[in-house]
C-alpha positions in Angstrom: 0.0 0.0 0.0 1.4 3.4 -1.1 2.0 5.7 1.8 0.8 9.3 1.8 4.4 10.6 1.5 5.1 8.4 -1.5 1.9 9.6 -3.2 2.8 13.2 -2.6 6.3 12.6 -3.9 4.9 10.9 -7.0 2.5 13.8 -7.6 5.4 16.3 -7.3 7.4 14.4 -9.9 4.5 14.3 -12.3 3.9 18.0 -11.8 7.6 18.7 -12.4 7.5 16.7 -15.6 4.4 18.5 -16.7 6.0 21.8 -16.1 9.1 20.7 -18.0 7.0 19.6 -21.0 5.1 22.9 -21.0 8.4 24.8 -20.8 9.7 22.9 -23.8 6.5 23.6 -25.7 6.7 27.3 -24.8 10.3 27.4 -25.9 9.5 25.8 -29.3 6.6 28.3 -29.8 8.9 31.2 -29.0 11.6 29.9 -31.4 9.0 29.5 -34.2 7.6 33.0 -33.5 11.1 34.5 -33.6 11.9 32.5 -36.8 8.7 33.8 -38.4 9.5 37.4 -37.6 13.1 36.9 -38.8 11.9 35.6 -42.1 9.4 38.5 -42.5 12.1 41.1 -41.6 14.7 39.7 -44.0 12.3 39.2 -46.8 11.1 42.8 -46.5 14.6 44.2 -46.4 15.6 42.0 -49.4 12.6 43.4 -51.3 13.8 47.0 -50.7 17.4 46.3 -51.8 16.1 44.6 -55.0 13.5 47.3 -55.8 16.0 50.1 -55.6 18.0 48.4 -58.3 15.1 48.9 -60.8 12.9 51.8 -59.6 15.3 54.7 -60.4 15.5 53.9 -64.1 11.9 55.1 -64.6 12.5 58.4 -62.7 15.8 59.3 -64.2 14.5 61.8 -66.8 12.4 63.6 -64.2 15.3 63.8 -61.7 17.6 65.2 -64.3 15.1 67.9 -65.4 14.8 68.9 -61.7 18.4 68.7 -60.4 20.4 68.9 -63.7 23.5 67.0 -64.3 25.4 65.6 -67.3 25.4 62.1 -68.6 28.3 61.1 -66.3 26.4 62.2 -63.2 23.3 60.4 -64.4 25.3 57.2 -64.8 26.7 57.6 -61.3 23.2 58.1 -59.9 22.4 54.6 -61.2 25.8 52.9 -60.8 26.7 54.4 -57.4 24.2 52.0 -55.9 24.8 48.9 -57.9 28.6 49.1 -58.0 29.0 49.5 -54.2 26.3 46.9 -53.6 28.1 44.3 -55.7 31.7 45.2 -54.7 31.1 45.3 -50.9 29.2 42.0 -50.6 32.3 39.9 -49.9 33.5 42.3 -47.1 29.9 42.4 -45.7 29.8 38.6 -45.6 33.0 38.5 -43.6 31.7 41.2 -41.2 28.5 39.2 -40.8 30.4 36.1 -39.7 32.7 38.0 -37.4 30.4 40.4 -35.6 27.1 38.6 -36.0 24.5 38.5 -38.7 21.8 40.2 -36.6 24.0 43.2 -35.8 25.1 43.7 -39.4 21.5 43.2 -40.8 19.9 45.8 -38.6 22.8 48.3 -38.9 22.5 47.9 -42.7 18.7 48.5 -42.5 19.2 51.7 -40.4 21.8 53.0 -42.8 19.5 52.2 -45.7 16.7 54.3 -44.1 19.1 57.2 -43.4 20.5 57.2 -46.9 16.9 57.1 -48.3 16.1 60.2 -46.3 19.2 61.9 -47.7 18.2 61.0 -51.2 14.6 62.1 -50.7 15.7 65.7 -49.7 18.7 65.9 -52.1 19.1 69.5 -53.3 21.7 68.7 -55.9 22.6 65.7 -58.1 25.9 65.3 -56.2 24.0 64.9 -52.9 21.7 62.4 -54.5 24.7 60.4 -55.7 26.1 60.4 -52.2 22.8 59.1 -50.9 22.6 56.4 -53.6 26.2 55.3 -52.8 25.3 55.0 -49.0 22.2 52.9 -50.0 24.5 50.6 -52.0 26.7 50.1 -48.9 23.7 49.4 -46.7 22.3 46.9 -49.2 25.6 45.1 -49.2 25.4 44.8 -45.4 21.8 43.6 -45.5 22.0 40.8 -48.1 24.5 38.2 -46.8 23.4 38.8 -43.2 19.8 38.1 -44.2 20.6 34.7 -45.6 22.7 33.9 -42.5 19.9 35.0 -40.2 17.4 32.7 -41.9 19.9 29.8 -41.6 20.3 30.5 -37.9 16.6 30.9 -37.2 15.6 27.7 -39.1 18.0 24.8 -38.2 15.4 22.3 -39.5 16.0 21.9 -43.3 12.3 21.7 -44.1 11.4 25.0 -42.3 14.6 26.6 -43.8 13.4 25.7 -47.3 10.0 27.4 -46.7 11.7 30.4 -45.2 14.1 30.8 -48.1 11.1 30.6 -50.4 9.5 33.6 -48.7 12.9 35.4 -48.6 13.2 34.8 -52.4 9.7 36.2 -52.9 11.0 39.5 -51.7 13.7 39.7 -54.4 11.5 38.2 -57.1 8.7 40.6 -56.7 11.1 43.6 -56.4 12.4 43.4 -59.9 8.8 43.4 -61.3 7.3 45.9 -58.9 10.2 48.3 -59.2 9.3 49.7 -62.6 5.6 49.9 -61.6 6.2 51.8 -58.4 8.6 54.1 -60.3 5.9 54.9 -62.9 3.3 55.4 -60.2 5.3 57.7 -57.8 7.4 59.7 -60.2 4.5 61.8 -61.6 3.7 62.9 -58.1 7.4 63.7 -57.3 10.5 61.8 -57.9 11.6 62.0 -54.3 8.8 59.6 -53.3 10.7 56.7 -54.8 13.3 57.1 -52.0 10.9 58.3 -49.3 8.8 55.1 -49.6 11.8 53.1 -48.3 11.7 54.8 -44.9 8.6 53.4 -43.3 9.6 49.9 -44.5 13.0 50.3 -42.8 11.3 51.4 -39.6 9.1 48.3 -39.6 12.1 46.1 -40.0 14.0 47.9 -37.2 11.0 47.6 -34.9 11.3 43.8 -35.1 14.9 43.8 -33.9 14.1 42.9 -30.3 12.1 39.8 -31.5 14.9 38.4 -33.6 17.2 35.9 -31.8 20.8 37.1 -31.2 23.4 35.9 -33.7 26.7 34.3 -32.6 29.9 36.3 -33.0 32.9 34.4 -34.0 36.6 35.0 -33.1 37.6 35.1 -36.8 41.0 36.6 -37.6 40.5 39.6 -39.8 43.2 40.7 -42.3 42.2 44.2 -43.4 44.7 44.1 -46.3 43.3 40.8 -47.5 39.8 42.2 -47.2 40.7 45.3 -49.2 42.5 43.5 -52.0 40.5 40.1 -52.0 43.8 38.2 -52.2 43.8 34.5 -51.9 47.4 34.2 -50.6 47.2 36.3 -47.5 46.9 34.8 -44.0 43.2 35.4 -43.8 41.8 35.7 -47.3 38.4 37.3 -47.8 37.1 34.3 -49.6 38.3 30.9 -48.2 39.2 28.7 -51.2 37.6 25.7 -49.5 34.2 27.2 -50.4 34.7 26.2 -54.0 35.7 22.6 -53.4 32.1 21.6 -52.8 30.0 20.6 -55.9 26.9 22.1 -54.4 28.6 25.5 -54.0 30.0 25.5 -57.6 26.6 24.5 -59.0 24.9 27.3 -57.1 27.4 29.9 -58.2 27.3 29.0 -61.9 23.6 28.4 -62.2 22.8 31.5 -60.1 25.0 33.7 -62.3 23.4 32.5 -65.6 19.9 32.7 -64.2 20.1 36.3 -63.0 22.1 37.3 -66.1 19.2 36.3 -68.2 16.5 37.8 -65.9 18.1 41.3 -65.6 18.8 41.4 -69.3 15.2 40.4 -70.0 13.6 43.0 -67.7 15.9 45.8 -68.9 15.4 45.2 -72.7 11.7 44.5 -72.2 11.2 47.9 -70.4 13.0 49.8 -73.2 11.1 47.9 -75.9 7.7 48.5 -74.4 8.3 52.3 -74.0 10.3 53.0 -77.2 8.9 50.5 -79.7 5.4 50.1 -78.4 4.9 53.7 -77.2 3.7 52.7 -73.7 4.0 55.1 -70.7 6.3 54.1 -67.8 3.3 53.2 -65.8 1.7 51.1 -68.5 5.0 49.3 -69.2 5.2 48.6 -65.5 1.8 46.9 -65.6 3.2 44.3 -68.0 5.4 43.1 -65.1 2.5 42.6 -62.7 1.5 39.0 -63.8 5.1 37.8 -63.4 5.4 39.4 -60.0 2.3 37.6 -58.8 3.5 34.3 -60.3 6.9 34.7 -58.6 5.6 35.6 -55.2 3.1 32.7 -55.2 5.7 30.2 -56.5 8.3 31.3 -54.0 5.8 30.8 -51.2 5.2 27.2 -52.2 8.7 26.4 -53.4 9.7 25.1 -50.0 7.1 22.4 -50.3 8.4 21.4 -53.8 12.0 21.3 -52.5 11.1 19.2 -49.5 9.0 16.7 -51.4 10.9 16.5 -54.7 14.4 17.5 -53.7 16.8 20.2 -54.7 18.0 18.5 -57.9 14.5 18.1 -59.3 13.5 21.7 -58.3 16.5 23.3 -60.0 16.1 21.1 -63.1 12.4 21.8 -63.6 12.9 25.5 -62.9 15.7 25.8 -65.5 13.6 24.0 -68.1 10.6 26.3 -67.4 12.8 29.4 -67.9 14.2 28.1 -71.2 10.7 27.2 -72.4 9.5 30.7 -71.6 12.2 32.4 -73.5 12.0 30.1 -76.6 8.2 30.3 -76.8 8.2 34.1 -77.0 10.7 34.1 -79.9 8.3 32.1 -82.0 5.9 35.0 -82.2 6.3 37.2 -85.2 7.7 40.7 -84.9 7.0 43.1 -83.3 6.5 41.1 -80.1 3.2 42.1 -78.5 3.1 43.2 -74.9 1.0 40.3 -73.8 3.6 37.9 -75.1 6.2 39.6 -73.1 4.0 39.4 -70.0 3.4 35.7 -70.5 7.2 35.0 -71.1 8.1 37.0 -68.0 5.6 34.9 -66.0 6.9 31.6 -67.2 10.5 32.6 -66.8 9.6 34.1 -63.4 7.9 30.8 -62.3 11.1 28.9 -63.1 13.3 31.4 -61.4 11.1 31.4 -58.3 11.7 27.6 -58.0 15.5 27.8 -58.7 16.5 30.7 -56.4 15.4 29.2 -53.0 16.7 25.8 -54.0 20.1 27.3 -54.8 20.1 29.4 -51.7 19.5 26.4 -49.5 22.2 24.5 -51.4 24.7 27.2 -50.6 23.8 27.0 -46.9 24.1 23.2 -46.6 27.3 23.2 -48.6 29.4 25.1 -46.1 30.0 25.1 -42.3 27.5 27.3 -40.4 30.4 29.6 -39.3 30.9 30.4 -43.1 27.3 31.1 -43.9 27.8 34.8 -44.2 30.7 34.8 -46.6 29.2 31.9 -48.6 26.0 33.9 -48.9 28.0 36.9 -50.0 29.9 35.0 -52.6 26.6 33.6 -54.0 25.0 37.0 -54.2 28.1 38.6 -55.6 27.9 36.2 -58.5 24.3 37.1 -59.0 24.8 40.8 -58.8 27.7 40.6 -61.3 25.6 38.5 -63.6 22.7 41.0 -63.4 25.1 43.9 -64.3 26.6 42.1 -67.2 23.1 41.0 -68.4 22.0 44.6 -68.7 25.2 45.6 -70.6 25.0 42.6 -72.9 21.5 43.6 -74.2 22.7 46.5 -76.3 22.0 46.2 -80.0 21.0 48.8 -82.7 17.5 47.3 -83.0 15.4 46.9 -79.9 13.3 44.1 -81.4 16.4 42.4 -82.5 17.9 42.8 -79.0 14.8 41.4 -77.4 14.8 38.3 -79.6 18.6 37.9 -79.3 18.4 38.1 -75.5 15.6 35.5 -75.4 17.5 33.0 -77.6 20.8 33.5 -75.8 19.1 33.1 -72.5 17.5 29.9 -73.5 20.8 28.5 -74.7 22.6 29.5 -71.5 19.9 28.0 -69.4 20.1 24.7 -71.2 23.9 24.8 -70.7 23.3 25.5 -67.0 20.9 22.6 -66.8 23.4 20.2 -68.4 26.2 21.4 -66.1 24.1 20.9 -63.0 22.9 17.4 -64.0 26.5 16.4 -65.0 28.0 17.5 -61.6 25.2 15.8 -59.6 25.6 12.6 -61.7 29.3 12.5 -60.8 
């Protein structure tokens, strides 16, 4: 017969176990809540950095009419952002690993907001260029840190795949909504294309207390090596062991080709719609809306595709879809109608929305967690360089000829990327 003391002791043990289980459940709920807010904050910031790459093109004539400036200053107003964005990604990735992804991400977001304010109230073209350059620095700090934060907040691969899909939706929709927002806000006043960034930055900064702290690592930092990107210094900016993994090499090459094609397509399509079809900036921006919707929806569900079918299948089917979208549009007789461009953008965007989260996840699982920041930076540097070259490579005397040449070349490159990825995975 159990004594009263034994029964009381058993009851206390059961109560302690119940409290422990409840504490574990509460801890898991808190971690999921923090991970959800982290994904939202990083996706929103990624959207802002991507949108600012595209939105200024539409407003450039209006800005020049108001502030003046020769062609060289106009080019710096565009390139001041993109060049610093691309060139500082590797340094930003190293800083993210050393000082913590959370610290670098929110510092970059705050700087982006301040630089947007400076650009909003710019009284000369030179001041605007300074603001744009600071925005490029901020974007470089945000991007690799955002990937590292998602990796830290989602240790489970399935949840990470879903989070990367949402994160990718931010970038995917930015390239399509950028021209639309530019066409919508510029007629009111060009400064609004910069002012619109500020409330979004404040929303992201308000979430900082809810995001879990990032680890800081005692990484030796060679400033000479960081400045010169040398491989033979004691602590090189880019550790060469990153490139020894097939997954990393596939991500870099396929990511470069994919964004090379997408940026070239968006750039030449925007010019063609306005110059050849006579559409206004706002009307041309509307052509990109279907692709934006398709990309956002596909990114949201891409995690489920990756988890159920695997990375290889997702990358392969995404590349095939992009190639089909490009080739199908070329079959239409000249001049290419706006609705054909809208459909082609949507099909290509669907494929890209499958490939980008899959490649991002592949990067993160191909390296040690302590190298997540620099690996993310290398991946996104390849993408930014690919996008810049894609814009330059679209130049031809005839816009219709450029459009068709870009589409054909893009399809060929995508088939080559598909063959390379399948070959490396087969080996």
